[in-house]
N, C-alpha and C positions, 0 to 999 in steps of 0.2 A: 590188195597188195601184190605188186609185181613179183613174179618168180624170179629167183636168183639165177645167175648164170651158171652153166656147167657143161660137161661133156661126159660121154661114156663110150668105150669101145663095143663094137658089135661083132658077134660071131659070123663068120663067112668062110667058105671052104678054101678060097685061094687068096683072099684080100683081107685087109683090116677095114672095118666099117667104123665110122664115127657118128654119133648122134649128138647134136650140139643144140643148146637152147639159151636164150637170153631174153630180157624184157623188151629190147629194141634191136633193129637191124645192126646197128653199129656194134653194139655189145656181142651180138651173134658172130660177126665177122671177126672180131678180136679174139673171141673165145675159140672159134675154129682154127685160127693160126696157131694159137697156144697148143690146141689139142693135136694138131699135126706134129708139132715138135715133140710133145709128150709121147707119141707113138714111138718115136725113135730114141728118146733118151731124155737126159737132163742137163741143162746149162750148168757149168761149174765155175764160171767166172762172173765178174761184175759187168754190167752194161757199160760199154765204152765206145760203141759206134751207133750211128744212126743211119737208117735207110729210109727213103721215101717212095711211095707208090702211088700212082693214080691210074684207075682202070674204069672202063665203061663196058657194059654188056647189054644185050636185048632183054634179058630177064634175070631173075635172082639166082636160078641155079647156074646159069653160065657165068654170072659174076662170082659165085662162090668157087666154082671149079677153077676159073681164071686166077682168082685171088690166092687159093691154096697153091696152085702150080707156080705162082710167082714167089711165094713163100719158100717153096721146095727149091726153086731156082736160086734164090738168095743163099740157101743152105749149101747146095751142091756146087755152084759156080763161083759164089763170092765168099764162101766160108763164113757166112753170117747166121748166128742163131739169135732169133728174137726172144727177148725176155719179157718185154712190155710192148703192148700194141695199143696205139691210139688211132682209131679208125672212124671216119664219117662216111656214112652211106645214105644216099638219097637218089631216087629215081634210077636206080641201077647203075649209079656211078659211086666210085669209092675213092677216097683220098685217105691215105694212112702214113704215119710215122711209126717206125718200128725201132725200138732201143734194144740193143743186144751186145753180144760179144762174138768172138772168134769161134768158129767150129772146132778148132783145135782144143778149145777149152769145153768140151762137151762129153759127157759120159754116155757112150752108146749103150743103151740098156734094152732096146727094142729092136725090131726089124728095121732095115733100111727101106725107105719108101722110094719107089722108083717113079710112080706117077699118080695123079689124081683123076679118078674116072667119072664118067657120067652114068655108070651102071647104077640104076636104082636111086640116083640122087634126087633129092627134093628139098624144097624150102617152102614153109608155109607159116602163115599167121595162125596163132593159137589163142585161146582165151587169156592166157598169161604172158604173151608176147610172141617170140618167134621160135621156130624150131627147124633144124635142118639135119639131113642125113646125106652122107657122102662116103664112097669106098676109095680105099687107097691100094694101089698095086704095090705088093711088097716082094 
């Protein structure tokens, strides 16, 4: 039976770490985007906007860091908060549709994320799907 999707915060002295898991790569990337937003706070509006992204990278870790950096860019520069993420990942290429609302309709309950880092980042296949770890500079 495939393991359900999820994420948790990891302790670190200067950053916030995330451990994310899902039964497949697409689910892992979807969950990672939602985990990034959860670190900062909670959306408070209905999804009224759509953003689409397409990315390619040489490996899974690079794709994950690039993906989360793009989600952070949407939040900071376009005032967009994803509520629902539909991603398709294959051969280290990602295509995604993100459905969400304005960052003005966002309850900031956590730290502001400045950047996604490569520090101790990893992505690996497990017996129940995929798991990743990434640290955020706050």
